[in-house]
C-alpha positions in Angstrom: 42.5 -144.6 -85.7 40.0 -144.3 -83.0 39.8 -141.3 -80.7 41.2 -142.2 -77.3 41.0 -140.0 -74.2 43.8 -139.9 -71.7 42.9 -140.6 -68.1 44.1 -138.1 -65.5 46.4 -140.8 -64.0 47.9 -143.0 -66.7 46.5 -143.3 -70.2 43.6 -145.3 -71.4 45.0 -146.2 -74.8 46.3 -149.2 -76.6 50.1 -149.5 -76.7 52.5 -147.1 -75.1 52.2 -143.4 -75.3 55.2 -141.4 -76.5 57.5 -139.6 -74.1 56.1 -136.3 -75.2 52.6 -137.5 -74.5 53.6 -138.8 -71.1 55.5 -135.6 -70.2 52.7 -133.1 -71.2 50.1 -135.1 -69.3 52.2 -135.2 -66.2 52.9 -131.5 -66.5 49.1 -131.0 -66.8 48.4 -133.0 -63.7 50.9 -130.9 -61.8 49.5 -127.7 -63.2 45.9 -128.7 -62.2 47.0 -129.6 -58.7 48.6 -126.1 -58.3 46.0 -124.0 -60.1 42.6 -125.8 -60.3 42.7 -128.7 -57.9 38.9 -128.9 -57.4 37.9 -128.3 -61.0 36.6 -131.0 -63.3 39.2 -132.5 -65.4 37.7 -131.3 -68.7 37.5 -127.7 -67.5 41.1 -127.8 -66.1 42.6 -129.2 -69.3 40.8 -126.5 -71.3 42.3 -123.8 -69.0 45.7 -125.5 -69.2 45.7 -125.7 -73.0 44.3 -122.1 -73.4 47.1 -120.7 -71.2 49.7 -122.5 -73.3 48.0 -121.6 -76.6 48.1 -117.9 -75.6 51.4 -118.1 -73.7 52.9 -115.1 -75.4 50.0 -112.9 -74.0 51.0 -113.7 -70.4 47.4 -114.2 -69.2 46.7 -114.7 -65.5 44.6 -117.5 -64.1 41.5 -115.4 -63.8 41.9 -114.1 -67.4 42.3 -117.7 -68.7 39.2 -118.9 -66.7 37.1 -116.0 -67.9 37.5 -117.3 -71.5 36.4 -120.9 -70.8 33.1 -121.6 -72.6 33.1 -125.4 -72.9 30.5 -127.6 -71.1 27.6 -128.3 -73.4 26.2 -126.4 -76.3 29.6 -125.0 -77.0 29.9 -125.7 -80.8 33.3 -127.5 -80.3 34.8 -124.4 -78.8 36.3 -124.6 -75.3 37.6 -121.0 -74.9 37.3 -117.7 -76.6 39.6 -114.6 -76.1 39.3 -111.2 -77.8 42.2 -108.7 -77.8 42.2 -105.1 -78.9 45.7 -103.8 -79.4 47.1 -106.4 -77.2 44.7 -105.8 -74.3 42.2 -108.6 -73.3 38.6 -107.4 -73.7 35.9 -108.0 -71.1 32.4 -106.8 -70.8 33.1 -103.3 -69.6 36.1 -102.6 -71.9 35.7 -99.1 -73.4 35.6 -100.4 -76.9 32.5 -102.5 -76.3 30.5 -100.1 -74.1 27.6 -98.1 -75.5 29.1 -94.9 -74.2 32.1 -95.0 -76.5 32.3 -93.7 -80.1 34.4 -95.0 -82.9 36.3 -91.7 -82.9 37.5 -92.5 -79.4 39.9 -95.1 -80.9 42.8 -94.9 -83.2 42.8 -96.2 -86.8 44.6 -99.4 -87.9 44.7 -101.0 -84.5 44.8 -104.7 -84.0 41.6 -106.7 -83.2 42.2 -110.4 -82.6 39.8 -113.3 -82.0 41.3 -116.4 -80.5 39.4 -119.7 -80.3 40.6 -122.8 -78.5 39.4 -126.4 -78.8 41.2 -128.6 -76.3 40.8 -132.4 -75.9 42.6 -134.9 -73.8 42.8 -137.3 -76.8 45.6 -139.0 -78.6 44.6 -137.7 -82.1 42.9 -134.8 -83.9 39.5 -135.5 -85.5 37.7 -134.3 -88.6 34.4 -134.1 -86.5 35.8 -131.3 -84.3 36.8 -129.2 -87.3 33.4 -129.8 -89.0 31.7 -128.5 -85.8 33.9 -125.5 -85.7 33.1 -124.6 -89.3 29.3 -124.6 -88.5 29.9 -122.5 -85.4 32.0 -119.9 -87.1 29.5 -119.7 -90.0 26.6 -118.9 -87.7 28.3 -116.7 -85.0 30.3 -114.5 -87.3 27.3 -113.7 -89.6 26.6 -110.1 -88.7 23.2 -110.3 -90.3 22.0 -112.8 -87.6 21.5 -111.6 -84.0 23.5 -113.8 -81.6 20.3 -114.2 -79.5 18.8 -116.2 -82.3 21.3 -119.0 -81.7 20.4 -119.3 -78.0 18.9 -122.8 -78.6 22.1 -124.0 -80.2 24.8 -122.4 -78.1 25.4 -121.6 -74.4 25.1 -118.0 -73.3 28.8 -117.6 -72.4 29.9 -118.7 -75.8 27.5 -116.2 -77.4 28.7 -113.5 -75.0 32.4 -114.0 -75.9 31.7 -113.9 -79.6 29.6 -110.8 -78.9 32.7 -109.1 -77.6 34.4 -109.6 -80.9 31.4 -108.6 -83.0 30.7 -105.5 -81.0 34.3 -104.4 -81.2 34.4 -105.3 -84.9 31.3 -103.2 -85.7 32.3 -100.3 -83.5 35.7 -100.1 -85.1 34.7 -100.7 -88.7 35.1 -97.1 -89.7 38.5 -97.1 -88.1 39.9 -99.8 -90.3 41.0 -102.3 -87.6 43.6 -105.0 -88.5 41.6 -108.1 -87.8 43.0 -111.6 -87.2 41.1 -114.8 -86.5 43.1 -117.6 -84.9 41.9 -121.1 -84.1 43.9 -123.4 -81.9 43.1 -127.1 -81.7 45.1 -128.6 -78.8 45.4 -132.3 -77.9 48.3 -134.4 -76.5 48.9 -136.3 -79.8 51.1 -136.1 -82.9 50.1 -133.1 -84.9 52.1 -134.4 -87.8 50.0 -137.6 -88.0 47.0 -136.2 -89.7 45.0 -137.4 -92.7 44.5 -135.7 -96.0 40.9 -135.5 -95.1 41.6 -133.5 -91.9 43.8 -131.1 -93.9 41.0 -130.6 -96.3 38.6 -129.9 -93.4 41.1 -127.3 -92.0 41.3 -125.6 -95.4 37.5 -125.5 -95.5 37.3 -124.0 -92.1 39.7 -121.2 -93.2 37.6 -120.5 -96.2 34.5 -120.1 -94.0 36.2 -117.7 -91.7 37.5 -115.8 -94.7 34.0 -115.5 -96.2 32.5 -114.2 -92.9 35.4 -111.9 -92.0 36.6 -110.8 -95.5 38.6 -107.9 -94.1 40.8 -110.2 -91.9 44.5 -109.7 -92.5 45.4 -113.0 -90.9 43.5 -116.3 -90.5 45.2 -119.3 -88.9 44.1 -122.8 -87.8 46.9 -124.4 -85.9 47.2 -127.9 -84.3 49.1 -128.1 -81.0 50.1 -131.6 -80.3 52.2 -133.1 -77.5 55.5 -131.7 -78.9 54.1 -128.2 -79.5 52.4 -128.1 -76.1 55.7 -129.1 -74.5 57.5 -126.4 -76.4 54.9 -123.8 -75.3 55.2 -124.9 -71.7 59.0 -124.5 -71.8 58.8 -121.0 -73.3 59.9 -118.3 -71.0 59.8 -114.7 -72.1 63.3 -113.3 -71.8 63.8 -110.4 -69.4 67.6 -110.3 -69.8 68.4 -108.9 -73.3 71.2 -107.1 -75.1 71.0 -103.7 -76.5 73.7 -102.0 -78.6 74.3 -98.3 -78.1 76.4 -95.5 -79.7 77.1 -93.2 -76.9 76.4 -93.2 -73.1 76.8 -91.4 -69.9 76.7 -93.0 -66.5 75.7 -91.8 -63.0 76.0 -94.4 -60.2 74.5 -97.6 -61.6 72.2 -96.0 -64.0 72.8 -94.7 -67.6 71.6 -92.5 -70.4 72.4 -93.8 -73.9 71.9 -92.9 -77.6 70.7 -95.9 -79.3 70.1 -96.4 -83.1 66.5 -97.1 -83.9 67.4 -100.4 -85.5 69.1 -101.5 -82.3 66.2 -100.5 -80.2 63.9 -102.3 -82.6 65.9 -105.4 -82.1 65.5 -105.2 -78.3 61.7 -104.9 -78.4 61.0 -107.7 -81.1 61.3 -111.4 -80.7 62.7 -114.0 -83.1 59.5 -114.0 -85.1 59.4 -110.2 -85.5 56.6 -109.8 -83.0 56.5 -107.1 -80.4 57.7 -108.3 -76.9 54.6 -107.4 -75.1 55.9 -108.6 -71.8 58.4 -105.8 -71.7 55.6 -103.2 -71.5 53.5 -104.8 -68.7 54.3 -102.1 -66.2 53.4 -99.3 -68.6 50.6 -97.2 -67.2 48.6 -97.0 -70.4 48.0 -98.8 -73.7 49.0 -97.8 -77.1 46.8 -94.9 -78.1 46.8 -95.7 -81.8 46.5 -93.0 -84.5 46.2 -90.0 -82.2 47.9 -86.7 -83.1 50.9 -87.3 -80.9 51.6 -90.6 -82.6 51.1 -89.2 -85.9 53.8 -86.6 -85.2 56.1 -89.4 -84.0 55.4 -91.4 -87.1 56.0 -88.4 -89.4 59.3 -87.6 -87.8 60.4 -91.2 -88.1 59.5 -91.6 -91.8 60.3 -88.1 -93.1 63.8 -87.9 -94.9 63.8 -84.1 -94.1 63.1 -84.6 -90.4 65.8 -83.5 -88.0 67.5 -86.1 -85.7 64.8 -88.2 -84.0 66.2 -87.8 -80.5 66.1 -84.0 -80.7 62.3 -84.1 -81.1 61.3 -87.1 -78.9 61.4 -87.5 -75.1 62.8 -90.9 -75.6 62.0 -94.0 -73.4 62.7 -95.0 -69.9 63.4 -98.6 -68.9 63.9 -100.1 -65.4 66.1 -103.1 -64.9 67.8 -104.9 -61.9 71.2 -104.8 -63.5 73.0 -103.2 -66.5 76.4 -104.2 -67.6 78.3 -102.7 -70.5 80.9 -104.3 -72.8 82.0 -103.2 -76.2 79.1 -100.7 -76.6 76.5 -103.3 -75.7 74.4 -103.3 -72.6 73.3 -106.5 -71.0 70.0 -105.6 -69.2 68.4 -107.9 -66.6 64.7 -107.9 -65.7 63.7 -105.2 -68.1 60.5 -103.2 -68.0 59.9 -100.3 -70.3 57.9 -98.0 -68.1 57.7 -94.9 -70.3 57.8 -94.5 -74.1 55.1 -97.1 -75.1 53.8 -94.8 -77.9 57.3 -94.1 -79.2 58.1 -97.8 -79.0 55.0 -98.9 -81.0 55.6 -96.3 -83.7 59.3 -97.5 -84.0 58.0 -101.1 -84.3 55.4 -100.2 -86.8 57.8 -98.2 -88.9 60.8 -100.5 -88.9 59.0 -103.8 -89.4 58.1 -102.5 -92.8 60.7 -101.8 -95.6 62.1 -98.3 -95.0 65.1 -96.3 -96.2 68.3 -97.6 -94.4 68.9 -94.2 -92.9 65.7 -94.4 -90.8 67.2 -97.3 -88.7 70.3 -95.2 -88.2 68.6 -92.4 -86.5 69.0 -92.1 -82.7 66.7 -92.6 -79.7 67.4 -91.4 -76.2 67.1 -94.3 -73.7 67.2 -93.8 -69.9 68.3 -96.9 -68.0 67.3 -96.9 -64.3 68.9 -99.7 -62.3 67.0 -100.4 -59.0 65.4 -103.3 -57.2 63.5 -101.0 -54.8 59.8 -101.1 -55.5 59.1 -97.7 -54.0 61.8 -96.2 -56.3 60.4 -97.9 -59.3 57.0 -96.5 -58.6 58.4 -93.0 -58.2 60.1 -93.3 -61.5 56.9 -94.5 -63.2 54.9 -91.7 -61.8 57.4 -89.0 -62.5 58.1 -90.0 -66.1 54.4 -90.3 -66.9 53.4 -86.9 -65.5 54.8 -85.1 -68.5 51.6 -85.9 -70.5 48.0 -86.2 -69.5 47.3 -89.5 -67.8 44.4 -90.3 -65.5 45.1 -91.2 -61.9 43.4 -94.5 -62.6 46.3 -95.5 -64.8 48.7 -95.0 -61.9 46.7 -97.1 -59.3 49.4 -99.7 -59.0 51.9 -97.2 -57.5 49.6 -96.1 -54.7 50.9 -96.7 -51.2 48.0 -98.9 -50.2 48.8 -101.2 -53.1 52.4 -101.5 -52.0 51.2 -102.3 -48.5 48.9 -105.0 -49.7 51.8 -106.5 -51.7 54.1 -106.4 -48.6 51.5 -108.0 -46.4 50.8 -110.8 -48.9 54.5 -111.5 -49.0 54.7 -112.1 -45.3 52.0 -114.8 -45.6 53.5 -116.6 -48.6 51.0 -115.0 -51.1 51.8 -112.7 -54.0 49.9 -109.5 -54.9 50.5 -108.9 -58.6 50.0 -105.1 -58.7 52.3 -105.2 -61.6 50.8 -107.6 -64.1 53.0 -110.7 -64.6 55.7 -109.9 -62.1 55.3 -112.9 -59.8 54.3 -115.3 -62.6 57.5 -114.5 -64.3 59.4 -115.1 -61.1 58.0 -118.7 -61.0 55.8 -118.2 -57.9 52.9 -120.5 -57.3 50.1 -119.4 -59.6 47.4 -120.4 -57.1 48.7 -117.8 -54.7 49.1 -115.0 -57.1 46.3 -112.4 -56.9 45.7 -109.5 -59.3 44.4 -106.0 -58.4 41.2 -106.8 -60.4 40.6 -110.1 -58.6 41.1 -108.6 -55.2 38.9 -105.6 -55.9 36.1 -107.8 -57.2 36.3 -110.1 -54.1 36.3 -107.2 -51.6 33.5 -105.5 -53.5 31.3 -108.7 -53.3 32.1 -109.5 -49.6 32.9 -106.2 -48.1 30.3 -104.0 -49.9 27.6 -106.7 -50.7 27.8 -105.7 -54.4 28.6 -108.9 -56.3 26.7 -107.3 -59.2 29.5 -104.8 -59.5 32.1 -107.5 -59.4 30.3 -109.4 -62.1 29.2 -106.6 -64.4 32.1 -104.1 -64.1 35.2 -106.1 -63.5 37.6 -103.3 -64.4 35.7 -100.3 -63.2 37.5 -100.3 -59.8 40.6 -98.8 -61.6 38.5 -96.2 -63.4 36.1 -94.8 -60.9 37.5 -93.0 -57.9 34.5 -93.6 -55.7 34.4 -97.3 -56.3 38.2 -97.6 -55.9 38.4 -95.6 -52.6 35.7 -97.8 -51.0 37.7 -100.9 -51.5 41.3 -99.7 -51.4 42.0 -97.3 -48.5 44.2 -97.1 -45.5 41.2 -97.7 -43.1 40.8 -101.2 -44.3 42.9 -103.7 -42.3 45.4 -105.5 -44.5 44.4 -108.8 -43.2 40.9 -108.3 -44.7 42.4 -108.3 -48.2 44.3 -111.5 -47.8 41.3 -113.3 -46.1 38.9 -112.2 -49.0 41.4 -113.3 -51.6 41.7 -116.8 -50.0 38.0 -117.2 -49.6 37.2 -116.1 -53.2 39.9 -118.4 -54.6 38.3 -121.3 -52.5 34.8 -120.3 -53.8 36.0 -120.2 -57.5 37.5 -123.6 -57.2 34.3 -125.1 -55.7 32.1 -123.7 -58.4 34.2 -125.3 -61.0 34.2 -128.7 -59.2 31.8 -131.6 -59.8 30.5 -131.2 -56.3 28.9 -127.9 -57.2 26.8 -129.4 -60.0 26.8 -126.0 -61.7 26.0 -125.4 -65.3 28.1 -123.1 -67.4 25.8 -120.1 -66.9 25.9 -120.5 -63.0 29.7 -120.9 -63.1 30.1 -117.7 -65.0 27.7 -115.6 -63.0 27.2 -116.7 -59.4 30.7 -117.0 -57.8 30.7 -113.5 -56.4 27.0 -113.8 -55.2 28.0 -117.0 -53.4 31.0 -115.1 -51.8 28.6 -112.4 -50.6 26.3 -114.9 -49.0 29.1 -116.9 -47.3 30.6 -113.7 -45.9 27.2 -112.7 -44.5 26.8 -116.2 -42.9 30.3 -116.0 -41.3 29.4 -112.5 -40.1 26.5 -114.0 -38.0 23.9 -113.1 -40.6 24.6 -109.4 -40.4 24.8 -107.6 -43.8 28.2 -106.3 -44.7 28.3 -102.8 -45.9 31.9 -101.8 -45.3 35.1 -104.0 -45.8 36.2 -103.1 -42.2 33.3 -105.2 -40.9 35.2 -108.2 -42.0 38.2 -107.5 -39.7 37.2 -109.9 -36.9 36.7 -112.8 -39.5 40.1 -112.0 -41.1 42.0 -111.7 -37.9 40.4 -115.0 -36.6 41.0 -116.7 -40.0 37.4 -117.7 -40.3 37.0 -120.6 -42.8 34.1 -122.2 -44.7 33.8 -126.0 -45.1 32.8 -127.9 -48.2 29.5 -128.8 -46.7 28.6 -125.2 -46.0 29.6 -124.2 -49.4 27.5 -126.9 -51.0 24.5 -126.0 -48.8 24.7 -122.2 -49.6 25.2 -122.9 -53.3 22.1 -125.1 -53.5 20.1 -122.4 -51.8 21.6 -119.8 -54.2 20.5 -121.8 -57.2 16.9 -122.2 -55.9 16.6 -118.5 -55.1 18.1 -117.5 -58.5 15.6 -119.7 -60.3 12.7 -118.2 -58.4 14.0 -114.6 -59.1 14.5 -115.3 -62.8 11.0 -116.8 -63.1 9.3 -113.9 -61.3 11.2 -111.2 -63.2 11.3 -113.0 -66.6 15.0 -112.5 -66.8 18.0 -114.4 -67.8 20.8 -115.0 -65.2 23.4 -113.3 -67.3 21.5 -110.0 -67.0 20.2 -110.5 -63.4 23.7 -111.1 -62.0 24.7 -107.6 -63.0 21.9 -105.8 -61.1 21.8 -104.6 -57.5 18.2 -105.7 -57.3 19.2 -109.3 -57.6 21.9 -108.9 -55.0 19.4 -107.3 -52.6 16.9 -110.1 -53.3 19.4 -112.8 -52.4 20.2 -111.0 -49.2 16.6 -110.8 -48.3 16.1 -114.5 -48.9 19.1 -115.3 -46.8 17.8 -113.1 -44.0 14.4 -114.8 -44.0 16.2 -118.2 -43.9 18.3 -117.4 -40.9 15.3 -116.1 -38.9 
């Protein structure tokens, strides 16, 4: 059967496509129009398939885009994502920075590599699997430096695999639980495959196993039209039932004693996996094998231990409604905002065979019923002040963050200071803006520091000085929305065919282009403080396609000149202030 590619409108294939094929491609077309209307079809489908492949992780659009590596010299890989204990890794994540030590991280934590191959074709091919086999054999060979493969693979692919390799080597002595997962997505019938293709898939698994011998899980899954449809229709449940033994009620809220087995059933899905989306508002990640968690685990597993709820602070969950019938709560729009460590230890303990009496022990659960955002934030802060937590972990509850969210809402946009909140409410993804995205946009345009936006994407929530320069009461709220809109427009342009950008330029120059455009709109004056953008924001200054194209062409020329003079690659230059200053200098001379 010949490989046939679907056209964006209609299908270029003999005979009639199945209903599942027709539906998934129509869904894709609508998704592209809402999310990446200017992007090339190949790039948009890669992002669409990757979002569906990792649907259970609830990735935002920017997170999905960050993993796209397709577009030439990609080794049959279109996207790469690395997770450490459920958190998506990027270049400045603690686990891959040189300043961190193995002892900074807990033992036996999950390290996951996800690789996506996505094609708009009616069938799955042996050639794609063969190419993947060669790519994995080379890029997971720790005896070979990734730089040695620069002639074979693009720099972004090497960088994404580098995240996994760096984390793997850093955590080696901490015995991470490694899984390698390959997704091959295409709008065809995944059951209609040949024995030869099955043999190739088996061979790919063997290659992965030989290069990652400590992997606890290796999977190669085909997502066809029916599987893609099923993933699209998946919605994480936020209304769940929880059995309890005893309870007390004050107003609309409750305190309950819940058997560990019943709480375990609340936080796991039908496949026995932890419902990660219930913990999206928690202010910190699972801390692994630290002393506190060791004590929790000991009290859970020890037959001689007193009642668990005597020794544990319990968990706090927030919901919009809680109704009780026959000692079962029906809880709507749940978020577990305190007790992540306890929840993880209960999950790890009860998913393995344990004595029946362990599941009969009790947990104290506080059920706070409120729809008021300010009240939710007060509860989150108060319940998380009992143990040491950095202020950076509580950024989302800051007054300035709530004000930005309210301002966005009055203009039909959504500021996702609580990860996944508006996505789960079904809001237009193209108008959902994360804290990280907004911080990077304002840093690039309002501080003329695109190198920070590119090189340290999460540092704004860690460094007080960086954070306060971007998020403070002196910055007019209109500036935040204006910067978000402009950055979203620039991101779309760079991914479009009109930009004629290679994959390295797509990955490294979007914030630098934003800086140059902001300076142009500001009359050629360098922007050093976000408040300097107020006039542009109030007036709703816009940039046209022709201006974007012209500025980007200049940026590409200037970048090439700088790289040649400094004998440097763009990946490295884009993260330096010297490169940002060089671009501003070239722009200043051009405008004279």
